[in-house]
N, C-alpha and C positions, 0 to 999 in steps of 0.2 A: 700371186709369187713375188717376192722384192729379194732382190740380191745386192749386194754392199761392198765394193771392193775398195780397198786402202791401198793407191795406188802407189804411196811408198815402201810398203812392206808387202803387198801382193796378197796378203789376209784378205779374205773374203766369209760373205757367213749367208744364208739363203732362209727366208722368214715365208713360210707355209701357211694361209690360212685359208680350212675349206670349210665350208659351209654345210656341214653334214653334222650328225649327232655326235659322231665320236669319232677321233682318229687312230682305231685299232692297232696294237703293236702287228698283229700279223699283216695290216695292211702297211704300219710303218719300214719293216723289213723287205717286203718286196717292194717298195719303192728305194729304198738304198740300196738293194741289188741291182735294181732299174739303170738308177743313176752311175754306181760304179763302171756298167757295161757300158754305159756310154759316156762319160767323163773320166773314167778311172777314178782317182785319189784326188779330186777337186771340188768335188762336193761327198759330203761323207755323213755319219751319224754326229759327228764332232759337231759340224758345223752349221748342219739342218734342221732347222727348227717346225716341222709340223704341228698343226693344231687344228681344233674344230671350234664352231661355234656353238657347238652344242643344241641344235633346232632339234625338237623332237618330230618332224616329220621329212624324215629324207629317206631312202631306200634303205631295208634292212637288208642280211645276209649277207654283209660282206664281211664280218669278221669269222675268224677261223678258230676263236676260243670259244668254248661250248658255252658258257655261261650268256654270250652275246648272241650267237648263232640261233639260240632257241628263242630268242624272241620275234625272229624270224621264221621258225618251222624249220632251220637249217641254213647249212651254208648255202649261197645262191653265187658261182663263179662270176655269171654277169652281174652282178652288183659290185663283187671285188675287182674284177678288172675295170669297171668302168671308174672306180676310186682310183685304183694307181694310175691308170692313162692318163686320166683328167690332173693326178697332182704332177707326173710327172712332165705331161705336156705345160702344166703353169709354168715348172722349172726352167724348161726349154725355151719357153719364150721369155722371160726373166733373161735368163743368160746371152739370149741372143739381140736382146735390145740394151745390153749393157752400153753405158757412155759416162763422160765426165757428167758428176753433178754435184749437189749439194743437197744435206739433212741438217731439217731443223727441229726444235722441241719445243713441245709446246704442253700446257697443263691446265685445266679449267676443274671443274667441280657440275655435277647434274645430280639433283635432289628429288627428282618425281620421275624416275625411271626403275626405281626399285624399290622392296620390302622386304624385311628378315623375316621368313617365313618359320623360322624355327626360334622365336624369342627367347622361348624359356630357355633353352640350353645358351643363347646368349647370353642372357642374365647370369648365367653362373661361373662367368669367366671374371679375373680381377678387376677391380676397378680402374687400375692403371690401364687396363686393354680395352674395357669399354668406353673411356674414356675419348681415346682415340676414333670411337665413330657414336655421337652426340645420339643420332637417331638411330641407332642400329644399323646402319649401311653403311657399305662404303661410297662414296660420290666422286670419288674419283678418274679424273678424265685425264687421258695422257695420249698425245697424239705424236705422230712422227710426221715431217714434210717432207716429199721427195720432190725435188726441183732437176730437170735437166734440161739445158740448150736452154735457159731463160726462163722457162715453163714447168708449172705445177704438172708434176707427173704421176703422183700417188700421195696416199695419206693412210698410216692404221693408228685406228683410233681402240683404246683397251679401256674397256667399261663395264663392270661385274653386274650382269644380269642375267638370269634364265632365258633360256630360248622355250618359253612354254607361254608366249601369249596366247596362242592359237590353240593349245588343250587339247586333253585325250579326244573332243566329239570331231576334230580333223581329219577328215578322211584325204586330204590333199597333201601332193607334195609342196613342200614350201619351206623357206631359209630362214622365215618366223621374223619378228623383228630385226636381226643384226643383217639379214640378209635385205631387209627392207630399207634400213639405211644406207646401205652399200648400193642398191638402187637408185635412192634417193641424189647419192651423191652422184654416182657413175653415169648413170640415165637421164638425169631431168636436169641435174645442174650441169653436167661436162661433157653431154651429148653423146656419150658411149652408147654405140648398137654392137653386140658381141657379134652380130651375122655379118655384119661391115666388115671383118677384119680385126688383127689386135688392136687393144682397146688404147687409146691416149691417155688414160687416169684409169688409175685403180686403187679403190677404196677398200679395207677392209675393216673388221670391227670385230676384234677378238677379246676373248676372257681376260680376265685376270682370275679373282678368288671370288665366285659367286656360287658357292657350296650353299649357303642359306639363302642367295638372294631372289626374289621372285622379282617376275615384274606386272604379278596381279597383286596388284597397290592393296586391294580391300581387304585382303587376309581373309577369307570368309572358305571354309572348310566345305571341302564338296561343293562347293560354287565359285570357281576362279572366275574375279572380274575385276575391272578396275584399269584404267581410269572409266570405264564405261560397263555395260551388263552385256554389250557385242565383243566378243573375242578377235574377231576378225578386224572391228574399229582398232582396238586395244593393239595389236599390233601395230598396226600402223603407225597411231600414235605413240608408243614406247621406241619403234624405230626412229619415227622423226625426231621425237627429244634426242635420243642419242647423236642421228646426225648432226642435227642444230648445236648440241654443244660439241660434238667434234669438231665442227667447222667454227665455232669462235675458238677454241682453242690453237684451229690451225692457223688464222686468221694471227693470233699473238703469239705463236711461233716464234723464236729468236734461236741465232746460231748456237751450234754448241761447243761447249770450253774444249771436249777432249775429243779430238782424232783418233780414228782406226777403229779395228775390230777385233771381238777375239770370241773364243768360245772353247768351254770344255765340257765333256758328257763320261759320264760314269755309271756303271749299271749295279743297281744294290738289289740285293735276297733280301725283301720286305717280308718273307715268310720265316726269316732267323736271321734277326739282326742283334745285336748286344746292343744297346745303348748306354751313353755313360750319364752319371747324372747331372751331370751340367745342363744337358738336356730334360730333365722333368722337372716337373713343379714342386716335388719335394726334396729334389736334389739326391734321389737314389737311384742305382743302377737299375735299367729295364729291358725287355726285351721284344720284340713282335713274335707273330705267330703266323702258322699256315692261313691263309685267306679263308674267313667265314661269315657267311650271312647271317641277319639278324632278324629276327621276328618283326622289331621295328620295320624294317624295311619291306613288309610285307605290304604293309599300307600306303605305299609311296607319299609322295608330298600332297597332305589333302589340301593345300593350298594351290595346286597347278592343277589338278583335276576332279572333272565331274563324276567319276567310278572310282570306284577301291578297284586299282587294277593290282590285285594280287600277282607275286612274283611269278613266276613260271615253275616254281617250285612249289603249288600249291598242297596245302596239308588235305591228304585224299586224294590226290590227284593222278590218275592212271597215264602218267605223261608217258607215252612211246620211248621218247628221245631218253628218258632217265632210265626206262627199263632197259633201251639197248644199251646204254653204257653201264650198267652196273648197279645201279641204282643208287639210294641215299646210305646205306650199311654201313659206312668208314669208320674206324675207329678213331674217336676225338682223344687226346690224350689229357691226361689231368692238367699238366704243364698250359696246355693250350687250352682250357677249359681255366685256368686260373690269368693267364695272360687277354683272354677276350672277355673276362667278365667284366661287368655284372650284363653284358650281353647274352640273349637266351639263343642258342644257336639255332637257325633253321636249316642252313645248308652248308657241310663244310667243306667249300669248292676248292680251297686248298689241296686237301688228300682225296680228291674223289677220283675212282677209276675211269678213264686208263692213263688218265694224267689231269694234273692241277685246271681248272676249269677256267680260271681266269690269270693273268700274269702274275707272279710272284718275283719274278728277276725282273726288275722295270728302270731304264733310264731317268736319271736326272741331270739337266743340262744348265750352264749359267752360259748367256750369250749376253754380248756386251755388241750396242752399237753406240759409237760416242760418247756420250754421258750417261745411255741407257744403260741398263741391267734388267734382263729378264731372267729370273729362276723357272727354269720349267719343269713341271711334274705331270704323270701322266691322268693325277686325278683330279676332281670337285673339293677346293679348297673354302672353307667357311673363311668370313673376313678376318678372323683373330687369328685363324691358323697362318693365311697370309701375313698378316702384323709378324709374326713370328718371326717365320722364315725371312721376311723383307730386313728387320732389325738385324738379324746374325748376317745375312748376306752387304746391307751397309755398313757396319761394323769393319769388317774381314775386309771390303776393298775401299773403304773411306767414301764411301760415297755418299750424298745426301740420300734419306730415305724414300724419300719423293721422287725419286730416281731409278729404283728398285723397285720390278713390279711382280707379282708371282703370275707363271705364266702357263695357264691350269689348260687341262684334257691336251698336252704335249706330248708326242710321240708315241702315244699309248693311251688306254683307258684301263683305270682300275677301283672305280668306284670314289668314294669320299674321305676327304681327309677333315677330322674335326679335332678340337683340344680334347687333351684329356679330362677335362673339366667339363666338356659338350658332350663327350663321349659316355660321361657316367649316367646323363640321363637319359642316352637312349632310344631318342627322338628318332625321325626318319634317315636323317646324315649318320648317326653314332649307326643305328644299324648296318648301314653301306659303307664303315668305315672298317675294309675289310681285314686290316693286321693285329687287330687288337687296340686297348686303350692306348697304347703309345707309338701308335702309327705317328702321328705329327713329330711324334720327338725324335724319330728313326729320320722323318724328314731334316729336321733340322741339323741332325747332326753329321747329315750326308753333304746338305747344302752347305755350311760351316767350311766342311773339308774342302768340298770344291771352290770356296771362295776364296780358303787361305792357299790351295796350290795355285788359282789363275792369280793371285797377288805374287806368290812366289817362284811363277813360271816352275812349276813343278808337275811333272805327268803321273797320274794317278793310273792311267792305263784306263781299259775300257771295261773291267772288272769283270764279276761271273757272266758265262756265254748267255744270253735269253733263251728260252725254249722254242725250238724251231717249229712254229704251231701247223708246219708243211704235212709232219706227218702224222698216223693215226687216221680214227674213222671221220669222215665228214659228212654225217648223214645231212639228207635234203626231206622232209617228212612232208613236203608241200606237193598235190597230187599231180601228176604231169598234166601240162596246159594239151589241151586237144589241137590236131589241126584244124586252122580255119575254115570257116564256112561264111558267105552271107546270108543274109536274113531270106527267108523263105521266098522265094519270087523276086528277089533283087539282085542286082550286082554290089560288089566292094565298090564305094565311092560315092552310092546313091542317095540324095540327099532326104529322110526320112520327114524331118520337121524343117519348114522353111522359117527363114526370118518375117517379121512384119516390113510394112512398105517404108513407116515412117518412125525414126526415133530422135529426142531429143539428149542432151546430157545429164547425164546421171541416171538412164534407164539403161535396160540390158537385154542385149541382143542376145537367141538364143539358138542355135541351130544343131538340128542332130544329122548324123549322117550312118550309113551302113560301116561299120571300121575292121580292124582288126587286132590283137592283143598288143599294146603297145611294148611289151617286151620281146617283139620278132625284132625290133628294131629300136634304138636307144635314138636315134637321131641326135647323136653328139654332133658337137660346130651347125646343129643344123634345128629344126623346128618342127613340131607336129602342125602346126599349120600357120597361118598368116590371116591377120584383117588388113584387107586390101582394099586402097581408095583409087577412086579413077582420076590420072592425072593427065592430061595432054591426048586424051586416045587411049591409054597403055592403064596399067595396073599398077602400083608401087605398093611395097609393104610398107604398113605404119605401125602395126604392132603384132606381136608374136607369144609365143609360149613362154618367154621368158618376163613378160610384162606385169605388173599389180593387176591390171586392170581386165585380165583375163583368165580363165579356166577351161581346163578340159576334164570331163568325168567320162568313166570308161564303165558299162557295164553290160552283163548280158541279157538279152531278152527272154519274156517266160516260155519253159517250153523248147528253150534252142542253145545249148549247153556249150555249141561251139561257136554260136554266132557273138558280134559283138555292138553295142551301141554305143558311140562316140558322141557326148552331148560338148559342145562349144560355148562358151559363154564371154561377152565381152561388155563389161558397162563402161557406156562411153563417157571418155572424159570432157572436160571443159574445152573449150578450143577447135574443137572437131566439126567440120561440116563437108557437105557432098555426097557424092551416089560410094558407097563400100558394100564389099562383099568378104565374104569367110570362107578359104579356101584350105582345106584337110589334105595332109599328105600319110597314108598308113603304108605298113608293111604285113603281106597276107603270109602265113606258110602253108604248104600244103601235106600233105601227109609222107611226100619224100624228103620233107625238111627245107625244102627249095624254098626262099623267101621273095614276094614280088611287090615290089612299088606300087600303089594307085595314087589317084588323086580324086578329090570330091570337091565340087564350088556350088556354093549355096546363091539362090537370087540375089539380085543387087537390092540393096536398101540405101535410102537415104536420110543423110546425118542433118539436120538444120532448126 
């Protein structure tokens, strides 16, 4: 979280980047309520931007929107609370660490960390638009460099590529390539250890317009790969390239010409927006329609998945959630089909009972930090969609276009935004452009209004009220988790598989413990385990579950439905030597719901 305050005017903005798949509107609204309770009108929807890195490996169930909670088989209160609490805490930490400082702006390019996964749709755009992207990618790298007390304290690096390096074969929670880039800068370069207290340096790697950008450079259908065949290696390589590109732009950053901050936010009903012909390619008025998912969306992005992950609304699927909420037999009016054409409608998400399954009244926001302007929306914008929005905002605010960024995944999530030309081809991204062929045109119109209002200091008001996602049925279809039991004949914390005696750099240490369900305690501000090193007769933590070189695997042993096996793996980095051990901390829950902490410690082993 980053907070910038103009000491002359008192204006302030807060920018929060979260390492998760999406920043759902149902989470955003609760965060805003919590901030109002703590700070009053200091941090509001208008001057706070929450956004996500869109990794595909974070915890599910945090959304109250039905279309997205289905992916996790229902709403999970603990996941929701963890996201809300973490975001609020990050803002509080930034607020409490405010102090005099300066911000510089840097620019660069990165050409080997993204590829266009929807080239056929991209090629449908006019030559003028395609000329802005010679290789059909957006190579822009933009960095804000934060200094305080003569020291660097933070960096925000914007770059467009998807968080799908690890692909659908990954079963571990991970921040993917953008999280790896943050880790490299914070942990490896700046020496940040999150368990040791507030970080002295915070590095974020948010998105711009990555809707058609993939990190899987080889563009192989159903075989996501590149720069290598190994997805974990690819994740590190793509993350490393973003880190290095960000570092170069950071080093070259210069003071900004404009001071001050400003922001404006307005809610727009994308289910029913009348669009002026100035914002459509053919110059004719148009409109949007309630959200509809297309058949093209069923296949997902073939360049980023090993398997065809059909949507949660699969043809012929007797999904109990669908039955509980009223099925798919909602009428679609002819005008809606016309607006959505040529989309083959699979699921009319905007008109399903008992309420829309995705947000239709969504926030669009402009945020200015010195010379930099962010046009923030809740969608995944293709590179040409982003370009068209940036052109309008640049003209309205008289700002160089290189200083205008589209901030995707901002303050909510509602699928994709493609150009009308791209939409007509109904590739995956077009099938997920929910409000019809003119979805981008609606965004362009509203961002133009926002920019002109910001320039003229006109207050547009909040706009229509968003849906209150707290009301109505919130099903959870996951089976209840049984009370924990240890392995037969064992106690919690016992070591099932000890490590070997000697290891060298590059080898993997593996230890198995009698554990408990990890969801009993998320160990926030803590860790599930430590790799400890002997030092002067004592043991000190050298690695934990935040580190790239460690993994935690949970499983049920055969025939024991209430027991847990915890396997901890540590791939030894270069430069480590001496006696080490692995210490696991778990929390068991009994039949009465009482949660009890326990520990387990492996035998010592030697690195050398």
